[in-house]
Phi, psi and omega in degrees: 000137181282146169276163180302327184293316184298325181285324184294325181299300180299325178288320183293320178298319181289318176298320180295311185295315183288322178297324176287319178303319188282337173283342182218059179296133177061029178073020184252132177290108179240026172290137177295124185273162173291148172295132177250177187268025177311147178298329179256125182248141178253160188288349176211174173250359182211136182225134185250119173296133183254141173276117177244173177301119172073019181193158167251124186213144168210170177224143174246137173253120187242135183238128167252133171250136181272107180263004179275178175259003177242155170298148171262137178249142180226149171286143182236159181262316187236156179305328182273003189286135175253351186243154178288157171290154175211173180216177182230131172221160176282153170218166182079209188293341181258016191297336175278344180296161176292135176233130187243132171229152190256012178230147184216162185276136174227093189254155166282160178270170177066023178270119175299162179289154177264175183221143183234115188283155176310133183087345175278154177238160175220139176232147172233156174248109188260127172288141175238151178090200190205155159290153174311141183234065185293339180259004182294141182221125354295160181307144166296127184250149187302330181291345182285353187244354183237166178126190186267127190225169170218147172270139176242134180263148176277066170279140187251151176295329184204159174293136171231162178278345171227114185300348172299337189249023175295129169271112192283153173290155179305147184310314184303335184283345195224009177252160179269173174297156177287153178217173175233142183241135181223172176271000000 
């Protein structure tokens, strides 16, 4: 019969090994970050890509509330758009790693910027993950879809008659809190 100490050592080793592995699958940092005071806030700090037919997918809802006393201006894609254009970027220790997204903006030109009055909020639903990419070269790797990220909004320094000429506000003024995406 094994003693409690003999049983504890293998169990402790297993916990340490699985704990370390779960923080860095594929060598990517997926530790849940603390919520910060970024101007754009997400609905969660962690998102899990779900396998569906032909894709891995999750969505983040990012919300900006204009807490200033002046209108905020944002780049729009289409004349009827009521929300800002947005992007997704890595942040933290893995910020230089490859991030793949299967969506991109395809906009018409000549769309004036939108405006968010003081006290108003705007939310966007941002897709995470990708449809399967069997012919991609080089191949899409699992670690290209996960890690610590932020949503960035296309907020402009001033109103312009064509969103293509938006001069962006500094990044810290238009990005979300950090969040993590895992499998």
